[in-house]
C-alpha positions as CSV (number, residue, x, y, z in Angstrom):
1,X,-0.1,0.2,-0.1
2,X,0.8,3.5,-1.2
3,X,1.4,6.1,1.7
4,X,-0.1,9.4,0.9
5,X,0.9,12.3,2.1
6,X,-1.9,14.8,4.1
7,X,-2.1,18.2,2.8
8,X,-0.4,19.4,5.7
9,X,2.5,17.4,5.1
10,X,3.0,18.1,2.1
11,X,3.0,22.3,2.9
12,X,5.3,21.3,5.5
13,X,7.3,19.1,3.3
14,X,7.1,22.6,0.7
15,X,8.4,25.2,3.7
16,X,11.3,23.0,4.2
17,X,12.5,22.9,1.3
18,X,11.7,26.8,0.3
19,X,13.8,27.5,3.8
20,X,16.8,25.3,2.3
21,X,16.8,26.7,-1.2
22,X,16.8,30.5,0.3
23,X,18.7,29.8,3.5
24,X,21.6,28.1,1.1
25,X,21.8,31.2,-1.0
26,X,22.2,33.2,2.1
27,X,24.0,31.7,4.9
28,X,24.1,34.6,7.1
29,X,20.4,35.5,7.5
30,X,18.9,33.5,10.5
31,X,15.2,33.5,9.7
32,X,13.6,33.0,6.3
33,X,9.7,34.5,5.5
34,X,7.8,32.4,3.8
35,X,5.2,33.1,1.0
36,X,2.8,31.7,3.7
37,X,3.9,34.8,5.9
38,X,6.1,32.5,8.6
39,X,9.3,32.8,9.5
40,X,11.7,29.5,8.8
41,X,15.1,28.9,10.5
42,X,18.0,29.3,7.9
43,X,19.0,25.5,8.2
44,X,22.7,26.6,6.5
45,X,22.8,29.8,9.4
46,X,25.6,28.5,11.7
47,X,25.6,32.2,13.7
48,X,25.0,33.2,16.9
49,X,20.8,32.5,17.7
50,X,19.4,36.2,17.5
51,X,15.8,37.0,18.6
52,X,12.8,35.4,16.6
53,X,12.1,38.1,14.2
54,X,8.1,38.5,15.4
55,X,9.4,39.2,18.5
56,X,12.7,42.0,17.9
57,X,10.9,45.0,19.9
58,X,11.9,46.9,22.2
59,X,11.1,46.2,25.6
60,X,7.7,47.9,27.4
61,X,9.6,50.6,29.8
62,X,6.0,51.4,31.5
63,X,4.9,49.5,34.5
64,X,1.5,48.7,33.2
65,X,1.7,50.0,29.2
66,X,-1.9,48.9,29.1
67,X,-4.2,50.5,31.9
68,X,-6.5,52.6,31.1
């Protein structure tokens, strides 16, 4: 019996392949933005780990910034 990949397995494999293709061309970039607007780790990046691009914001200096 032949195994068929689910849609999510196929998409995950496609994103891994995308990260490998673009990461090989840009080994100095830690994260790669996918066509699905998600960040993928570059498998060819060998530098020091940095913050995730979605959380690369300055720290809040106020004690309670969301209080009204």
